[in-house]
C-alpha positions, 0 to 999 in steps of 0.5 A: 310804548313802554310797559307799566311794569318794569323789572325790579333790579337785582340789587333790590332787597329780596323777599321771602316770596321768590322776589315778586314783592322785592323792595324796588330800587328808587326810580323804578315802577312798583308792580300794581298790587293786583298783578302782585297778588295774581302771580303769588297765587298762581305760583302758590297754586302750582306748588299746591298742585304738586304737593309742595305744601310748604312752599305753597304756604309761603307763597299764599301767605305772601298773597294774603299780604298782598290782598289781605282778607281774601278768603279764597287764599285764607281757604287754601293756606287751610288746605295746605295746613290740612294736607300737612297733617296740622288739623287744628291749624287747618280748621282754625284757618277755615273759620277764619275764612268763613269769618271774612266771607260767610258764604265761602262754600269751600271753607265751609265744606272743607272744614266740615269734611275735616270735622267728620274725619275727627269724629266731631260730627255735631260741628261738622253738620253745621259747617256742611249745612252752611255749605249746602245752603250756599251751594244751592244759592249759587246754583253750584252743580257740586250740591249733591256731593255736599248734600251727601256729606251732610246726610252722612253727618246726620246719619253719625248723629243718629238722625236718619229721618233728617238725613233722608229729608236733605236728600229728598230735597236735593232729589226733588231739585233734579229730574231723572237719575241722581247721584243721591239715590244709592245713599238715599235707598240705603237710609231707607232700607236701614229704616225697614222701608225696602220698597221704597229703597227699591223704587228709589233706585228703580226711578234713578237707574240707567235704562240701557247698560250700553248707554252706561258704557257710552257715558262712562257711567258703568260703575254707577249703573251696576252699583244701582243694580247691584243694590237692587239686586240685594233688595229684591229678595227681601222683597220677594224671597223666592227669586234669586236676582244676580247682575248680568253683565251682557247687554241681552241678558241684561235685557231679560234681567230688567224684564224679570225685575219689572215682572217681580216688582209688578207681583210685589205691587199686586201683593201689597194692594 
């Protein structure tokens, strides 16, 4: 059986995309458009991963001509221009990607992040809100990261209550420890709700520091305990809390935290 796609002879006219879309000599079989697109997209992505953005742009443009209106290709083009420092061009192309596909999560998110870097927080908020909507609708595991970005934009706009509501809503969708807890507790503390901030961290801490080592989450665990140790003196000023690293001392530290928290709650009652 012969292949459905024959190699284009060297006498064919070269194209700007490494010959992948060369004009065939009469009598040859033209590769299927899907195959051309896939080859171009994969080659462009490889250059992108290597940081060779000029070459990646050339090939992504060729892929866009092979399959017009693909929002994924357009988003990758915008990514390239962003890495090349052409921020306005990048923003415009992200906008085109979301015009093509109003649920292009990556384009919404990346455009929002770039707008944040440029200090255009109100525009960033709208983009990140759309990104969060789509990540939740699709069940993406990245929705926590998007929620934190949106909360940061709201915080920049001095809308701390809205930032808290976003994080509270996202945390309600996930039981147990949550990556949004640290940021949410910081917002509570800034708002003067120190006890609520402490309780938020307490509910989302790792129960055993050795589990943290096993799961490669030690940095997260220590961050949570560091925040708790900073909050406790504001709740109970007479005690000096620190972050022990030894597992045995850690257990005693946890017991001290529980005793202090119980006393704080008794005082509040």
